[in-house]
Each structure stands twice: as structure tokens, then as C-alpha cells.
MIBA-222326 format. One record per residue: x, y, z of N, C-alpha, C, CB in turn. Coordinates in steps of 0.001 Angstrom, whole numbers. Glycine has a CB too. Layout:
# MIBA-222326
SITE      nX      nY      nZ     caX     caY     caZ      cX      cY      cZ     cbX     cbY     cbZ
SITE       X       Y       Z       X       Y       Z       X       Y       Z       X       Y       Z
...
# end
This chain:
# MIBA-222326
SITE      nX      nY      nZ     caX     caY     caZ      cX      cY      cZ     cbX     cbY     cbZ
SITE   20858   -6470  -12666   19628   -7067  -13170   19043   -6250  -14324   18604   -7192  -12044
SITE   18592   -6926  -15321   17909   -6190  -16361   16500   -5897  -15865   17893   -6980  -17708
SITE   15800   -5027  -16555   14500   -4575  -16028   13374   -4804  -17024   14562   -3095  -15661
SITE   12220   -4522  -16548   10999   -4562  -17392   10110   -3386  -16969   10219   -5960  -17244
SITE    9222   -3053  -17865    8319   -1956  -17608    6889   -2513  -17502    8428    -874  -18728
SITE    6190   -2079  -16479    4814   -2459  -16302    3987   -1174  -16056    4666   -3483  -15121
SITE    2707   -1284  -16217    1839     -82  -16106    1090     -97  -14793     831      -8  -17284
SITE    1169    1032  -14116     239    1296  -13012    -891    2041  -13660     900    2120  -11805
SITE   -2144    1486  -13708   -3219    2129  -14428   -3792    3335  -13720   -4291    1160  -14680
SITE   -4619    4082  -14469   -5299    5259  -13885   -6076    4853  -12640   -6257    5919  -14921
SITE   -6856    3747  -12746   -7564    3240  -11569   -6574    2336  -10821   -8899    2452  -11970
SITE   -6049    2876   -9760   -5013    2192   -8999   -5568    1291   -7930   -4098    3182   -8379
SITE   -4828     263   -7575   -5136    -544   -6421   -4398      54   -5249   -4757   -2032   -6639
SITE   -5128     639   -4333   -4518    1365   -3223   -4759     660   -1914   -5052    2780   -3152
SITE   -3683     337   -1183   -3825    -256     171   -3668     846    1169   -2777   -1395     438
SITE   -4605     824    2097   -4647    1836    3209   -4461    1109    4517   -6014    2652    3225
SITE   -3357    1426    5213   -3022     717    6438   -2573    1747    7451   -1921    -365    6200
SITE   -2903    1486    8710   -2483    2412    9819   -2311    1651   11099   -3519    3551   10036
SITE   -1264    1947   11821   -1135    1472   13146   -2124    2175   14080     274    1657   13614
SITE   -2384    1604   15259   -3418    2095   16123   -3345    3584   16410   -3377    1360   17377
SITE   -2145    4034   16750   -1975    5504   17102   -2038    6412   15884    -615    5741   17818
SITE   -2105    5816   14672   -2121    6618   13456   -3464    6470   12694    -942    6210   12549
SITE   -4381    5673   13212   -5627    5468   12510   -6432    6770   12401   -6444    4398   13211
SITE   -6408    7589   13419   -7123    8863   13338   -6577    9757   12233   -7046    9590   14669
SITE   -5271    9770   12071   -4656   10542   10999   -5106   10036    9660   -3144   10494   11094
SITE   -5158    8695    9490   -5562    8119    8221   -7020    8410    7951   -5309    6620    8203
SITE   -7875    8347    8990   -9301    8629    8771   -9474   10087    8304  -10127    8367   10082
SITE   -8778   11018    8917   -8858   12406    8483   -8379   12592    7092   -8085   13280    9384
SITE   -7250   11955    6736   -6717   12105    5391   -7653   11460    4342   -5311   11481    5313
SITE   -8217   10282    4682   -9117    9623    3765  -10416   10408    3604   -9408    8215    4241
SITE  -10942   10985    4658  -12165   11834    4577  -11886   12999    3654  -12609   12359    6000
SITE  -10732   13620    3815  -10395   14816    2998  -10275   14406    1530   -9049   15487    3491
SITE   -9811   13196    1237   -9560   12724    -134  -10592   11748    -581   -8203   12093    -245
SITE  -11736   11690      70  -12751   10661    -202  -13163   10570   -1685  -13979   10939     638
SITE  -13481   11648   -2279  -13966   11621   -3679  -12895   11105   -4620  -14414   13024   -4129
SITE  -11656   11462   -4385  -10594   10985   -5253  -10306    9478   -4953   -9301   11860   -5056
SITE  -10341    9070   -3693  -10162    7682   -3314  -11220    6773   -3957  -10209    7552   -1802
SITE  -12451    7276   -4069  -13569    6460   -4665  -13263    6048   -6101  -14910    7261   -4641
SITE  -12387    6730   -6762  -12058    6426   -8171  -11134    5197   -8300  -11384    7652   -8829
SITE  -10667    4720   -7169   -9672    3627   -7177  -10245    2390   -6456   -8333    4090   -6490
SITE   -9537    1310   -6613   -9904      69   -5900   -9141      73   -4595   -9581   -1234   -6751
SITE   -9853      19   -3469   -9248     232   -2154   -9165   -1083   -1354  -10056    1284   -1366
SITE   -8062   -1230    -650   -7792   -2402     182   -7320   -1907    1514   -6744   -3354    -466
SITE   -7580   -2676    2582   -7097   -2293    3897   -7016   -3533    4747   -8008   -1228    4552
SITE   -6198   -3412    5813   -6141   -4465    6845   -7408   -4309    7695   -4807   -4357    7745
SITE   -7685   -5328    8487   -8960   -5497    9242   -9604   -4264    9845   -8733   -6424   10323
SITE   -9057   -3829   10997   -9680   -2747   11760   -9637   -1466   10960   -8983   -2553   13119
SITE   -8542   -1193   10303   -8474      50    9469   -9560      42    8418   -7085     191    8778
SITE   -9740   -1099    7718  -10749   -1200    6700  -12149    -993    7241  -10656   -2517    6033
SITE  -12433   -1565    8395  -13736   -1387    9015  -13963     109    9344  -13847   -2262   10300
SITE  -12957     752    9891  -13101    2182   10232  -13308    3028    8988  -11866    2683   10998
SITE  -12579    2701    7906  -12745    3483    6644  -14127    3309    6080  -11707    3059    5587
SITE  -14701    2165    6222  -16045    1900    5735  -17055    2661    6615  -16343     361    5735
SITE  -16949    2532    7913  -17939    3094    8815  -17783    4606    9025  -17858    2393   10137
SITE  -16593    5086    9169  -16360    6502    9480  -16220    7409    8236  -15111    6622   10322
SITE  -15712    6819    7163  -15501    7657    5977  -16483    7311    4873  -14072    7506    5463
SITE  -17021    6117    4873  -18008    5714    3854  -17365    5249    2581  -18939    6850    3544
SITE  -16191    4609    2680  -15539    4107    1485  -15807    2595    1331  -14016    4396    1543
SITE  -15805    2103      94  -15892     680    -155  -14494     100     -91  -16561     386   -1519
SITE  -14294    -857     795  -12951   -1378    1079  -12946   -2896     898  -12498    -996    2525
SITE  -11932   -3409     228  -11654   -4825     207  -10795   -5110    1452  -10930   -5264   -1140
SITE  -11365   -5826    2407  -10673   -5994    3682   -9942   -7326    3783  -11654   -5872    4817
SITE   -8750   -7223    4399   -7948   -8337    4738   -8000   -8566    6203   -6559   -8151    4279
SITE   -7233   -9507    6701   -7120   -9737    8129   -6443   -8522    8803   -6321  -11043    8406
SITE   -6563   -8446   10104   -5806   -7483   10868   -4299   -7688   10580   -6120   -7624   12393
SITE   -3508   -6637   10639   -2071   -6741   10353   -1368   -7800   11152   -1409   -5440   10603
SITE   -1542   -7842   12473    -845   -8890   13269   -1329  -10295   12991   -1009   -8613   14739
SITE   -2473  -10459   12356   -3027  -11771   12056   -2697  -12230   10639   -4522  -11754   12251
SITE   -1919  -11434    9919   -1541  -11801    8539   -1943  -10812    7470   -2134  -13104    8200
SITE   -2707   -9758    7833   -3136   -8781    6833   -2044   -8061    6107   -3976   -7797    7458
SITE    -944   -7777    6809     198   -7130    6119     744   -8086    5040    1342   -6743    7151
SITE     820   -9308    5357    1340  -10286    4357     384  -10499    3207    1620  -11633    5021
SITE    -961  -10457    3499   -1934  -10519    2382   -1766   -9348    1482   -3371  -10567    2892
SITE   -1566   -8155    1992   -1332   -6994    1117     -65   -7156     362   -1292   -5702    1906
SITE    1007   -7659    1002    2249   -7929     298    2074   -8859    -883    3246   -8506    1238
SITE    1264   -9887    -725    1014  -10834   -1823     318  -10163   -2934     206  -12018   -1364
SITE    -664   -9247   -2657   -1331   -8488   -3699    -443   -7454   -4409   -2503   -7800   -3112
SITE     586   -7009   -3700    1587   -6166   -4371    2380   -7012   -5387    2556   -5512   -3319
SITE    2787   -8185   -4960    3571   -9058   -5840    2774   -9431   -7077    4008  -10324   -5095
SITE    1491   -9716   -6935     712  -10127   -8123     191   -8937   -8930    -467  -10999   -7695
SITE     497   -7738   -8526     170   -6514   -9303   -1189   -5953   -9016     260   -6792  -10763
SITE   -1969   -6534   -8095   -3291   -6003   -7784   -3213   -4688   -7026   -4080   -7011   -6981
SITE   -2319   -4585   -6064   -2090   -3385   -5318    -847   -2715   -5854   -1968   -3677   -3825
SITE    -935   -1435   -6247     194    -738   -6823     420     637   -6211       3    -607   -8292
SITE    -113     819   -5004      85    2071   -4300    -161    1767   -2824    -872    3219   -4844
SITE     777    2131   -1946     615    1791    -508     612    3070     307    1758     832     -10
SITE    -467    3298    1080    -566    4347    2095    -494    3652    3421   -1883    5199    1958
SITE     600    3776    4151     809    3058    5402    1267    4058    6457    1850    1905    5228
SITE     330    4541    7230     659    5462    8320    1121    4593    9500    -589    6388    8716
SITE    2431    4383    9544    3021    3497   10600    3536    4370   11724    4195    2590   10027
SITE    3616    3747   12876    3996    4481   14074    5419    4136   14435    3048    4172   15243
SITE    6397    5042   14195    7788    4687   14455    8166    4794   15933    8697    5568   13639
SITE    7213    5296   16762    7518    5439   18224    6912    4374   19070    7042    6761   18737
SITE    6121    3503   18481    5388    2486   19257    5873    1089   18814    3815    2634   19055
SITE    6332     245   19721    6699   -1111   19291    5444   -1871   18778    7370   -1892   20478
SITE    5669   -2645   17770    4593   -3402   17154    4856   -4917   17322    4458   -3024   15647
SITE    3891   -5697   17757    4110   -7125   17932    4416   -7830   16564    2858   -7759   18606
SITE    4003   -7227   15497    4179   -7812   14202    5176   -7014   13376    2857   -7908   13492
SITE    6179   -6417   14034    7181   -5600   13393    7844   -6307   12190    8228   -5208   14408
SITE    8148   -7629   12287    8745   -8310   11090    7807   -8267    9882    9082   -9794   11421
SITE    6507   -8375   10127    5558   -8283    9023    5497   -6908    8410    4200   -8675    9484
SITE    5557   -5860    9242    5597   -4498    8786    6811   -4277    7911    5600   -3541    9960
SITE    7955   -4687    8376    9192   -4525    7587    9106   -5297    6267   10421   -5006    8401
SITE    8530   -6459    6327    8387   -7255    5103    7463   -6556    4107    7845   -8662    5434
SITE    6421   -5959    4598    5485   -5266    3716    6196   -4055    3074    4206   -4812    4509
SITE    6877   -3279    3827    7594   -2137    3277    8682   -2576    2318    8192   -1303    4390
SITE    9344   -3684    2630   10391   -4202    1774    9784   -4632     411   11116   -5398    2469
SITE    8679   -5355     467    8133   -5893    -782    7585   -4733   -1638    7007   -6953    -488
SITE    7088   -3678   -1005    6621   -2502   -1798    7840   -1857   -2450    5845   -1441    -885
SITE    8988   -1834   -1766   10164   -1226   -2401   10703   -2118   -3513   11265    -960   -1358
SITE   10698   -3439   -3279   11170   -4400   -4309   10390   -4229   -5587   11043   -5859   -3814
SITE    9072   -4104   -5448    8206   -4044   -6628    7968   -2608   -7111    6873   -4705   -6322
SITE    8706   -1657   -6516    8772    -254   -7002    7365     381   -7104    9474    -202   -8398
SITE    6661     320   -5987    5380    1000   -5981    5484    2209   -5069    4239      51   -5526
SITE    4672    3234   -5271    4698    4423   -4407    4267    4047   -2999    3781    5540   -4970
SITE    4966    4600   -2006    4725    4323    -589    4601    5635     153    5858    3453      20
SITE    3481    5867     792    3345    7030    1651    3292    6556    3097    2079    7860    1283
SITE    4176    7076    3919    4279    6569    5286    3729    7553    6314    5723    6250    5609
SITE    3243    8703    5877    2681    9716    6779    1804   10633    5934    3817   10533    7532
SITE    1128   11576    6580     204   12416    5901     863   13308    4855    -518   13234    6884
SITE    2051   13841    5202    2746   14701    4234    3098   13954    2996    3992   15292    4832
SITE    3675   12740    3100    4061   12006    1923    2787   11567    1154    4942   10780    2313
SITE    1742   11224    1858     462   10872    1182     -67   12059     431    -601   10383    2199
SITE     -22   13237    1018    -489   14452     301     311   14703    -947    -409   15680    1203
SITE    1635   14592    -883    2490   14823   -2020    2201   13820   -3115    3945   14759   -1613
SITE    2169   12514   -2780    1973   11493   -3762     548   11555   -4371    2234   10133   -3135
SITE    -444   11769   -3461   -1822   11689   -3956   -2211   12897   -4828   -2783   11580   -2776
SITE   -1503   14020   -4675   -1806   15162   -5528    -917   15286   -6753   -1705   16400   -4738
SITE     -33   14271   -6929     829   14234   -8123      -7   14099   -9376    1836   13076   -8039
SITE     438   14737  -10455    -219   14593  -11756    -228   13116  -12215     494   15479  -12811
SITE     678   12341  -11668     784   10919  -12086    -405   10095  -11576    2111   10299  -11563
SITE   -1129   10575  -10562   -2281    9872  -10050   -3409    9786  -11053   -2763   10529   -8813
SITE   -3459   10706  -11960   -4565   10791  -12899   -4260   10218  -14262   -4977   12193  -13049
SITE   -3214    9416  -14361   -2841    8803  -15630   -2199    7459  -15432   -1911    9698  -16395
SITE   -2097    6718  -16508   -1313    5520  -16435     159    5911  -16140   -1440    4700  -17760
SITE     867    5042  -15505    2272    5315  -15198    3109    4093  -15545    2455    5698  -13703
SITE    4093    4271  -16366    4977    3185  -16727    6131    3103  -15722    5508    3373  -18165
SITE    6103    2052  -14929    7138    1928  -13934    8151     892  -14294    6552    1615  -12623
SITE    9398    1111  -13872   10453     164  -14111   10589    -766  -12938   11756     869  -14385
SITE   10626   -2037  -13184   10809   -3023  -12114   11979   -3955  -12596    9423   -3860  -11819
SITE   12821   -4270  -11635   13893   -5224  -11982   13290   -6500  -12474   14812   -5505  -10781
SITE   14016   -7193  -13382   13599   -8487  -13854   14329   -9493  -12935   13936   -8700  -15415
SITE   13576  -10196  -12188   14166  -11087  -11182   14463  -12518  -11653   13255  -11156  -10018
SITE   14363  -12743  -12994   14615  -14100  -13475   16018  -14524  -13188   14345  -14207  -14952
SITE   16994  -13626  -13359   18380  -14009  -13100   18542  -14413  -11593   19354  -12816  -13478
SITE   17884  -13700  -10729   17935  -14002   -9281   17297  -15365   -9056   17198  -12893   -8427
SITE   16123  -15556   -9635   15379  -16794   -9409   16066  -18025  -10013   13987  -16660   -9983
SITE   16772  -17784  -11135   17432  -18880  -11869   18848  -19140  -11411   17445  -18580  -13337
SITE   19338  -18398  -10434   20750  -18552  -10015   20973  -19961   -9468   21136  -17483   -8933
SITE   22197  -20357   -9559   22607  -21694   -9036   22797  -21565   -7522   23957  -22220   -9736
SITE   22183  -22438   -6826   22319  -22480   -5361   23398  -23491   -5018   20959  -22852   -4661
SITE   24365  -23050   -4256   25474  -23954   -3894   25334  -24446   -2453   26835  -23240   -4075
# end
């Protein structure tokens, strides 16, 4: 597939998501990075968003809870370019009733080539990158060939 370049702007659209057993980790990480997070447009699934507002004091654009469709709402915002950075503290040891939605969200983030932090260490590395403070030209596959293919 041929590609195209799009810009992730200085003010990024950041989705913050956490499974139940990881919400405390995300709250601690968000509190530590509160001032830097305030510089971006923030999105979160239901309960996580409410906790980030109440416990950390961040302004959050909230979607539904993940199992009720919030993961898919975030995925749609990744596709349309609104969200271009995903912090998703997921729990690999706990079965999730909405596991297909979780996998779909992670897949769509990979398809659209956005940064994904899946735990505190990866969030720390990504969030302290010099690329966070500037526009970033990212390469994305051009999916026209895929969409225009002949279906047999």
C-alpha cells in the first residue's frame, strides 16, 4: 500500500482508558502528569473519565463505559483523527466481558499508527518524548487500494 503523511499536532487528542484493576495506576500517573495533560484535549471512557475529573481534576470528554460501547466510540475518534494518542492501562490477567472491543480498539490504534501506551512504563516513555511538545508527521497507509478492491 502506498502511504500518506498526516500531522499529530502539538495539542494532541489523548484518550485515557483503564480496566478496573488498573484505574488506580492511571489515576496516579495522571496526577503526576496533570499539568502536561492539561495542555491537550482529553477523552476517556465512562468510569475512568469520571474518576479523572473527580480525583485528578482534569477536564475530560467522556464516552460511555467500555463494555457499553465506549471503546468503540474512542476507536471512531481515532479513525476520524480527533484522538491521536492512546493511553490504555489494560489488565492482561483479568478476563474482560468486552474483550473483542478491547482488541478492536488496540487494532484500530495500530492501523492508524498512533502512539499507544499500555502500562505506566510505556506511558512514561511516550509522554516524556520530545515529540510530545511538537507537531509530528506520521506515516499512515493509504487504504484506497484496499477499499477499492474488487470483491469476488
